[in-house]
C-alpha positions as a LaTeX table, in Angstrom:
\begin{tabular}{lrrr}
\hline
Residue & $x$ (\AA) & $y$ (\AA) & $z$ (\AA) \\
\hline
Unk1 & $-8.03$ & $-61.78$ & $-108.53$ \\
Unk2 & $-6.06$ & $-64.11$ & $-106.26$ \\
Unk3 & $-8.29$ & $-61.96$ & $-103.42$ \\
Unk4 & $-11.86$ & $-62.30$ & $-105.59$ \\
Unk5 & $-11.48$ & $-66.18$ & $-105.78$ \\
Unk6 & $-9.80$ & $-67.16$ & $-102.37$ \\
Unk7 & $-13.41$ & $-67.73$ & $-100.57$ \\
Unk8 & $-14.60$ & $-70.20$ & $-104.18$ \\
Unk9 & $-11.15$ & $-71.94$ & $-103.49$ \\
Unk10 & $-11.54$ & $-72.74$ & $-99.98$ \\
Unk11 & $-15.11$ & $-73.58$ & $-100.79$ \\
Unk12 & $-13.64$ & $-75.64$ & $-103.97$ \\
Unk13 & $-11.20$ & $-77.43$ & $-101.78$ \\
Unk14 & $-13.25$ & $-78.55$ & $-99.39$ \\
Unk15 & $-15.90$ & $-80.28$ & $-101.23$ \\
Unk16 & $-13.25$ & $-82.14$ & $-103.18$ \\
Unk17 & $-12.20$ & $-83.18$ & $-99.70$ \\
Unk18 & $-15.53$ & $-84.24$ & $-98.22$ \\
Unk19 & $-16.40$ & $-85.80$ & $-102.26$ \\
Unk20 & $-19.92$ & $-84.48$ & $-101.35$ \\
Unk21 & $-22.07$ & $-80.64$ & $-102.04$ \\
Unk22 & $-23.92$ & $-81.07$ & $-98.42$ \\
Unk23 & $-21.37$ & $-82.50$ & $-96.62$ \\
Unk24 & $-19.24$ & $-79.54$ & $-97.78$ \\
Unk25 & $-21.96$ & $-76.89$ & $-96.98$ \\
Unk26 & $-21.98$ & $-77.48$ & $-93.74$ \\
Unk27 & $-18.65$ & $-77.78$ & $-93.13$ \\
Unk28 & $-18.67$ & $-73.68$ & $-94.52$ \\
Unk29 & $-21.89$ & $-73.08$ & $-92.92$ \\
Unk30 & $-23.84$ & $-71.84$ & $-95.92$ \\
Unk31 & $-26.64$ & $-73.37$ & $-98.08$ \\
Unk32 & $-26.09$ & $-75.71$ & $-100.44$ \\
Unk33 & $-27.32$ & $-73.69$ & $-103.38$ \\
Unk34 & $-25.33$ & $-71.11$ & $-102.41$ \\
Unk35 & $-22.26$ & $-73.42$ & $-102.67$ \\
Unk36 & $-23.27$ & $-75.04$ & $-105.67$ \\
Unk37 & $-22.93$ & $-71.36$ & $-107.66$ \\
Unk38 & $-19.38$ & $-70.05$ & $-105.64$ \\
Unk39 & $-18.14$ & $-73.12$ & $-107.38$ \\
Unk40 & $-19.73$ & $-72.56$ & $-111.16$ \\
Unk41 & $-18.48$ & $-68.40$ & $-110.74$ \\
Unk42 & $-15.25$ & $-69.94$ & $-110.19$ \\
Unk43 & $-15.31$ & $-72.59$ & $-112.97$ \\
Unk44 & $-16.52$ & $-69.61$ & $-115.26$ \\
Unk45 & $-13.88$ & $-66.60$ & $-114.13$ \\
Unk46 & $-11.22$ & $-69.54$ & $-115.03$ \\
Unk47 & $-12.86$ & $-71.34$ & $-118.57$ \\
Unk48 & $-12.36$ & $-74.66$ & $-116.71$ \\
Unk49 & $-14.70$ & $-77.93$ & $-115.15$ \\
Unk50 & $-12.98$ & $-78.07$ & $-111.75$ \\
Unk51 & $-16.02$ & $-80.93$ & $-110.35$ \\
Unk52 & $-17.13$ & $-83.65$ & $-111.83$ \\
Unk53 & $-20.72$ & $-84.64$ & $-110.40$ \\
Unk54 & $-22.97$ & $-87.80$ & $-110.15$ \\
Unk55 & $-26.03$ & $-88.62$ & $-108.36$ \\
Unk56 & $-23.65$ & $-90.50$ & $-105.78$ \\
Unk57 & $-20.65$ & $-88.30$ & $-105.36$ \\
Unk58 & $-18.22$ & $-85.04$ & $-106.02$ \\
Unk59 & $-14.83$ & $-85.99$ & $-107.93$ \\
Unk60 & $-12.34$ & $-83.72$ & $-109.37$ \\
Unk61 & $-11.44$ & $-82.95$ & $-112.73$ \\
Unk62 & $-8.04$ & $-83.85$ & $-114.41$ \\
Unk63 & $-8.28$ & $-79.81$ & $-114.23$ \\
Unk64 & $-9.03$ & $-79.70$ & $-110.50$ \\
Unk65 & $-6.27$ & $-82.80$ & $-109.22$ \\
Unk66 & $-3.84$ & $-80.07$ & $-111.04$ \\
Unk67 & $-5.42$ & $-77.29$ & $-109.31$ \\
Unk68 & $-5.52$ & $-79.10$ & $-105.82$ \\
Unk69 & $-2.02$ & $-79.76$ & $-106.20$ \\
Unk70 & $-1.40$ & $-75.69$ & $-105.42$ \\
Unk71 & $-3.81$ & $-75.37$ & $-103.60$ \\
Unk72 & $-3.53$ & $-78.21$ & $-100.62$ \\
Unk73 & $-0.22$ & $-77.78$ & $-99.48$ \\
Unk74 & $-0.67$ & $-73.82$ & $-99.47$ \\
Unk75 & $-3.51$ & $-74.40$ & $-97.66$ \\
Unk76 & $-2.22$ & $-76.76$ & $-95.07$ \\
Unk77 & 1.00 & $-74.18$ & $-94.52$ \\
Unk78 & $-1.18$ & $-71.40$ & $-93.92$ \\
Unk79 & $-3.24$ & $-73.76$ & $-91.17$ \\
Unk80 & 0.10 & $-74.48$ & $-89.28$ \\
Unk81 & 1.33 & $-70.58$ & $-89.26$ \\
Unk82 & $-2.52$ & $-69.79$ & $-88.06$ \\
Unk83 & $-2.14$ & $-72.33$ & $-85.48$ \\
Unk84 & 1.15 & $-71.89$ & $-84.11$ \\
Unk85 & 0.30 & $-67.94$ & $-83.65$ \\
Unk86 & $-2.42$ & $-69.19$ & $-82.02$ \\
Unk87 & $-0.28$ & $-71.35$ & $-79.56$ \\
Unk88 & 2.81 & $-68.55$ & $-79.49$ \\
Unk89 & 0.13 & $-65.60$ & $-78.02$ \\
Unk90 & 0.85 & $-65.57$ & $-74.70$ \\
Unk91 & 3.95 & $-65.96$ & $-74.95$ \\
Unk92 & 5.36 & $-62.31$ & $-75.60$ \\
Unk93 & 7.60 & $-62.13$ & $-79.08$ \\
Unk94 & 9.56 & $-59.04$ & $-80.66$ \\
Unk95 & 12.63 & $-56.79$ & $-79.98$ \\
Unk96 & 12.62 & $-53.84$ & $-77.45$ \\
Unk97 & 15.20 & $-51.06$ & $-77.47$ \\
Unk98 & 16.40 & $-49.04$ & $-74.87$ \\
Unk99 & 18.69 & $-45.87$ & $-74.10$ \\
Unk100 & 20.43 & $-45.07$ & $-70.83$ \\
Unk101 & 23.62 & $-44.38$ & $-69.54$ \\
Unk102 & 26.24 & $-46.57$ & $-68.72$ \\
Unk103 & 25.54 & $-46.58$ & $-64.80$ \\
Unk104 & 21.13 & $-47.40$ & $-65.09$ \\
Unk105 & 21.90 & $-50.42$ & $-67.78$ \\
Unk106 & 24.26 & $-51.99$ & $-65.12$ \\
Unk107 & 22.52 & $-50.87$ & $-61.68$ \\
Unk108 & 18.85 & $-50.89$ & $-62.60$ \\
Unk109 & 18.01 & $-52.65$ & $-66.56$ \\
Unk110 & 19.91 & $-55.62$ & $-66.50$ \\
Unk111 & 19.39 & $-56.95$ & $-63.02$ \\
Unk112 & 15.86 & $-57.05$ & $-63.99$ \\
Unk113 & 16.36 & $-57.50$ & $-67.40$ \\
Unk114 & 18.08 & $-60.50$ & $-67.27$ \\
Unk115 & 15.26 & $-63.08$ & $-64.96$ \\
Unk116 & 12.87 & $-61.92$ & $-67.88$ \\
Unk117 & 14.94 & $-63.00$ & $-70.92$ \\
Unk118 & 14.95 & $-66.00$ & $-69.32$ \\
Unk119 & 11.20 & $-66.50$ & $-69.01$ \\
Unk120 & 10.74 & $-65.28$ & $-72.38$ \\
Unk121 & 13.17 & $-66.51$ & $-75.03$ \\
Unk122 & 11.02 & $-64.75$ & $-77.89$ \\
Unk123 & 11.71 & $-61.80$ & $-76.14$ \\
Unk124 & 15.52 & $-59.28$ & $-77.88$ \\
Unk125 & 16.41 & $-56.95$ & $-75.87$ \\
Unk126 & 18.90 & $-54.25$ & $-77.08$ \\
Unk127 & 20.62 & $-51.70$ & $-74.36$ \\
Unk128 & 21.78 & $-48.34$ & $-75.92$ \\
Unk129 & 24.92 & $-46.62$ & $-73.69$ \\
Unk130 & 24.08 & $-42.92$ & $-74.50$ \\
Unk131 & 24.75 & $-39.57$ & $-72.34$ \\
Unk132 & 23.26 & $-37.42$ & $-74.68$ \\
Unk133 & 19.75 & $-36.64$ & $-74.71$ \\
Unk134 & 18.12 & $-38.54$ & $-77.13$ \\
Unk135 & 15.71 & $-38.46$ & $-79.62$ \\
Unk136 & 13.35 & $-41.81$ & $-79.57$ \\
Unk137 & 12.53 & $-41.98$ & $-82.94$ \\
Unk138 & 16.15 & $-40.94$ & $-84.88$ \\
Unk139 & 17.95 & $-43.69$ & $-82.66$ \\
Unk140 & 14.53 & $-46.06$ & $-83.52$ \\
Unk141 & 14.18 & $-46.45$ & $-79.65$ \\
Unk142 & 11.05 & $-47.98$ & $-77.95$ \\
Unk143 & 11.97 & $-45.91$ & $-74.17$ \\
Unk144 & 15.15 & $-44.75$ & $-72.40$ \\
Unk145 & 16.51 & $-43.88$ & $-68.87$ \\
Unk146 & 16.45 & $-40.84$ & $-67.04$ \\
Unk147 & 16.47 & $-39.17$ & $-63.59$ \\
Unk148 & 13.06 & $-38.45$ & $-62.91$ \\
Unk149 & 12.95 & $-34.60$ & $-62.81$ \\
Unk150 & 14.66 & $-35.35$ & $-66.62$ \\
Unk151 & 12.13 & $-36.52$ & $-68.47$ \\
Unk152 & 10.55 & $-33.87$ & $-71.83$ \\
Unk153 & 6.49 & $-33.15$ & $-71.35$ \\
Unk154 & 4.67 & $-34.78$ & $-73.06$ \\
Unk155 & 6.17 & $-38.32$ & $-72.71$ \\
Unk156 & 4.95 & $-41.29$ & $-70.52$ \\
Unk157 & 6.87 & $-42.21$ & $-67.21$ \\
Unk158 & 6.88 & $-44.88$ & $-65.25$ \\
Unk159 & 9.13 & $-44.85$ & $-62.16$ \\
Unk160 & 11.98 & $-48.30$ & $-62.29$ \\
Unk161 & 14.86 & $-47.55$ & $-60.01$ \\
Unk162 & 13.81 & $-45.69$ & $-56.18$ \\
Unk163 & 15.17 & $-42.58$ & $-54.65$ \\
Unk164 & 19.11 & $-41.57$ & $-55.66$ \\
Unk165 & 21.87 & $-39.29$ & $-54.55$ \\
Unk166 & 25.33 & $-38.19$ & $-55.18$ \\
Unk167 & 27.79 & $-38.50$ & $-52.17$ \\
Unk168 & 30.95 & $-37.27$ & $-53.17$ \\
Unk169 & 34.03 & $-39.91$ & $-51.99$ \\
Unk170 & 37.75 & $-40.22$ & $-52.37$ \\
Unk171 & 39.87 & $-43.28$ & $-51.48$ \\
Unk172 & 41.23 & $-43.52$ & $-47.98$ \\
Unk173 & 44.65 & $-42.57$ & $-49.01$ \\
Unk174 & 43.22 & $-39.27$ & $-50.86$ \\
Unk175 & 42.36 & $-38.31$ & $-46.96$ \\
Unk176 & 45.08 & $-39.16$ & $-45.79$ \\
Unk177 & 46.92 & $-36.64$ & $-47.05$ \\
Unk178 & 44.51 & $-34.47$ & $-48.04$ \\
Unk179 & 41.93 & $-33.78$ & $-44.88$ \\
Unk180 & 38.73 & $-34.00$ & $-46.17$ \\
Unk181 & 36.39 & $-31.49$ & $-46.92$ \\
Unk182 & 33.71 & $-30.03$ & $-44.23$ \\
Unk183 & 32.08 & $-27.62$ & $-46.26$ \\
Unk184 & 31.04 & $-28.44$ & $-50.14$ \\
Unk185 & 33.28 & $-24.52$ & $-50.50$ \\
Unk186 & 36.27 & $-26.08$ & $-49.61$ \\
Unk187 & 36.39 & $-27.54$ & $-52.25$ \\
Unk188 & 38.06 & $-25.64$ & $-54.16$ \\
Unk189 & 41.40 & $-26.57$ & $-52.37$ \\
Unk190 & 40.50 & $-30.34$ & $-53.30$ \\
Unk191 & 41.59 & $-31.86$ & $-56.53$ \\
Unk192 & 38.80 & $-33.87$ & $-57.87$ \\
Unk193 & 37.73 & $-35.80$ & $-60.74$ \\
Unk194 & 35.96 & $-33.91$ & $-63.14$ \\
Unk195 & 32.78 & $-35.34$ & $-65.28$ \\
Unk196 & 32.18 & $-33.66$ & $-69.01$ \\
Unk197 & 28.68 & $-34.12$ & $-70.17$ \\
Unk198 & 28.26 & $-35.41$ & $-73.50$ \\
Unk199 & 24.36 & $-33.31$ & $-74.32$ \\
Unk200 & 25.90 & $-30.08$ & $-73.94$ \\
Unk201 & 30.42 & $-30.38$ & $-73.12$ \\
Unk202 & 30.11 & $-28.33$ & $-70.34$ \\
Unk203 & 31.58 & $-30.05$ & $-66.73$ \\
Unk204 & 28.98 & $-31.59$ & $-64.51$ \\
Unk205 & 28.03 & $-29.02$ & $-61.87$ \\
Unk206 & 28.47 & $-30.36$ & $-58.02$ \\
Unk207 & 25.22 & $-30.69$ & $-57.10$ \\
Unk208 & 24.73 & $-29.56$ & $-53.24$ \\
Unk209 & 21.71 & $-28.69$ & $-50.26$ \\
Unk210 & 22.28 & $-26.94$ & $-47.39$ \\
Unk211 & 20.64 & $-27.55$ & $-43.87$ \\
Unk212 & 17.83 & $-24.33$ & $-45.34$ \\
Unk213 & 17.44 & $-26.99$ & $-48.34$ \\
Unk214 & 19.32 & $-24.38$ & $-50.65$ \\
Unk215 & 20.64 & $-25.67$ & $-52.98$ \\
Unk216 & 24.72 & $-25.52$ & $-53.60$ \\
Unk217 & 26.75 & $-26.39$ & $-57.11$ \\
Unk218 & 30.15 & $-26.14$ & $-56.64$ \\
Unk219 & 32.45 & $-26.06$ & $-59.91$ \\
Unk220 & 35.53 & $-28.29$ & $-59.34$ \\
Unk221 & 38.83 & $-29.00$ & $-60.59$ \\
Unk222 & 41.81 & $-30.90$ & $-60.82$ \\
Unk223 & 44.08 & $-33.27$ & $-63.49$ \\
Unk224 & 41.61 & $-35.46$ & $-65.10$ \\
Unk225 & 38.12 & $-35.22$ & $-66.54$ \\
Unk226 & 36.59 & $-38.34$ & $-68.35$ \\
Unk227 & 33.25 & $-38.52$ & $-69.91$ \\
Unk228 & 31.29 & $-41.35$ & $-68.21$ \\
Unk229 & 30.90 & $-42.29$ & $-64.29$ \\
Unk230 & 32.25 & $-46.03$ & $-64.14$ \\
Unk231 & 35.80 & $-43.69$ & $-64.80$ \\
Unk232 & 35.08 & $-40.98$ & $-62.83$ \\
Unk233 & 35.33 & $-43.99$ & $-60.33$ \\
Unk234 & 37.99 & $-45.60$ & $-61.15$ \\
Unk235 & 40.46 & $-42.83$ & $-61.42$ \\
Unk236 & 39.11 & $-42.04$ & $-57.27$ \\
Unk237 & 39.25 & $-45.39$ & $-56.48$ \\
Unk238 & 43.02 & $-45.11$ & $-57.89$ \\
Unk239 & 43.64 & $-41.50$ & $-55.53$ \\
Unk240 & 43.33 & $-38.97$ & $-57.94$ \\
Unk241 & 41.14 & $-36.28$ & $-56.13$ \\
Unk242 & 37.71 & $-36.64$ & $-54.32$ \\
Unk243 & 34.60 & $-37.86$ & $-57.13$ \\
Unk244 & 30.83 & $-37.24$ & $-57.40$ \\
Unk245 & 29.01 & $-40.22$ & $-57.90$ \\
Unk246 & 25.59 & $-42.16$ & $-57.05$ \\
Unk247 & 25.58 & $-43.52$ & $-53.65$ \\
Unk248 & 24.58 & $-47.07$ & $-55.38$ \\
Unk249 & 27.93 & $-47.51$ & $-57.61$ \\
Unk250 & 29.41 & $-46.97$ & $-54.81$ \\
Unk251 & 27.97 & $-48.53$ & $-52.30$ \\
Unk252 & 30.86 & $-52.09$ & $-53.10$ \\
Unk253 & 33.60 & $-50.00$ & $-52.72$ \\
Unk254 & 32.08 & $-48.09$ & $-49.85$ \\
Unk255 & 31.65 & $-51.58$ & $-47.83$ \\
Unk256 & 34.91 & $-52.73$ & $-48.14$ \\
Unk257 & 36.30 & $-49.86$ & $-46.77$ \\
Unk258 & 37.99 & $-49.04$ & $-50.76$ \\
Unk259 & 35.75 & $-45.14$ & $-50.53$ \\
Unk260 & 35.24 & $-42.97$ & $-48.00$ \\
Unk261 & 32.76 & $-40.62$ & $-47.80$ \\
Unk262 & 32.78 & $-37.06$ & $-46.97$ \\
Unk263 & 29.94 & $-33.90$ & $-46.89$ \\
Unk264 & 26.96 & $-36.50$ & $-46.49$ \\
Unk265 & 24.66 & $-33.90$ & $-44.86$ \\
Unk266 & 24.76 & $-31.67$ & $-47.80$ \\
Unk267 & 23.82 & $-34.57$ & $-50.12$ \\
Unk268 & 20.57 & $-34.35$ & $-50.52$ \\
Unk269 & 18.07 & $-37.27$ & $-52.75$ \\
Unk270 & 15.63 & $-36.75$ & $-55.86$ \\
Unk271 & 14.29 & $-38.24$ & $-58.03$ \\
Unk272 & 15.31 & $-42.44$ & $-59.63$ \\
Unk273 & 15.88 & $-43.83$ & $-62.95$ \\
Unk274 & 12.22 & $-43.98$ & $-64.77$ \\
Unk275 & 11.45 & $-45.25$ & $-68.06$ \\
Unk276 & 9.90 & $-42.79$ & $-70.61$ \\
Unk277 & 8.54 & $-43.48$ & $-74.04$ \\
Unk278 & 6.31 & $-41.38$ & $-76.25$ \\
Unk279 & 2.49 & $-41.74$ & $-75.28$ \\
Unk280 & 1.24 & $-42.06$ & $-78.62$ \\
Unk281 & 3.08 & $-45.80$ & $-78.90$ \\
Unk282 & 1.94 & $-48.41$ & $-78.91$ \\
Unk283 & 2.61 & $-51.24$ & $-76.32$ \\
Unk284 & 4.56 & $-54.60$ & $-77.88$ \\
Unk285 & 4.08 & $-57.46$ & $-76.24$ \\
Unk286 & 7.77 & $-57.24$ & $-75.55$ \\
Unk287 & 7.38 & $-53.78$ & $-74.56$ \\
Unk288 & 4.52 & $-55.14$ & $-72.14$ \\
Unk289 & 7.01 & $-57.97$ & $-70.24$ \\
Unk290 & 9.93 & $-55.74$ & $-70.31$ \\
Unk291 & 8.09 & $-52.78$ & $-68.29$ \\
Unk292 & 6.68 & $-54.88$ & $-65.72$ \\
Unk293 & 10.10 & $-56.76$ & $-65.40$ \\
Unk294 & 11.38 & $-52.73$ & $-64.40$ \\
Unk295 & 8.35 & $-51.60$ & $-63.18$ \\
Unk296 & 9.68 & $-50.49$ & $-59.57$ \\
Unk297 & 7.61 & $-51.41$ & $-56.72$ \\
Unk298 & 7.35 & $-50.41$ & $-52.84$ \\
\hline
\end{tabular}
C-alpha cells in the first residue's frame, strides 16, 4: 500500500505546504485536475478527509496535520540523504579486498596505496597475505596479485609492477668461508635456505637460464626451510646459506654490503606483478581508484 500511495502522499504534502492546488500543480509539473484527482483518491483509500478547500486557500484538516507530522520529517531525511549522496558522487567509497604474498604487499601494493588512501578517506583497503593460489569468490576477495605468467585464464590482468628477477645471494661471511658458485650446478655443494611453497607443499626449485636461453632448474638443500620469503632473506642475512629471492627485496641489503650476489649471468627477468580480477566483476568507485593507483606506468 505504501508503494501505491507514495506519489499521492508527496502530492498531499506539497499541497499542504503551498496551501494552493495551483502552485502545487506547477511545482509537481502536472495539471491541477490530475492533482485534485490524486488527492481525492488518497482520501478515499484512507477513508479520511485530509484537506479543507475554500475559494481562497487550502489547509490540512486535523487528520491531515497528524499525517503531515509523520511525513514531513521522513521526507526531510530522505531529501538530506539524497543531497549528501549527490555531493559525494565524485568521492569514491567502499572496501577493496586484495590477496597477495607478503613481498608484493610490502614492495608494490602498500607504497602505491598509502598515498591514495590519504586522498580518499572513504575508501578502505584490506590486504590479505596468502601464498596459496586463492579462489577470489571463496575468499571474498575483489582481486589478487600474481606474477604475470601465473595469472589464470579468464581473468583480467593489469600490470602493477616492473619486470622482476630472482637472484642468488649470500652474506659476505658465508662467501668468505665457502666461496661463490660459478655455475648453478655447483649449488649442490652449498648450504642453501629453502622456501616451501604453500600451494602444493613442494620446495621451490631455483630457476636459472643458460646463455642460450634454456631453463635450468636446481633443487637445493640446507639446514633451514621457511614458507615465507622474508624469513628466507633473514636466514641468509644471518649467514645460514645462499638464498634465491626477488632482486628488489634484497636491493637495500646489497646497496649497504650486507649481502652479495652470485650467478648473476644465469638470473633472467620475467613478467612482474599483475593485479587480476574476474571479467564479470562490476567495478565499484573504490575499486576504480585502487586500480588506478596500482597501475604500472612506463
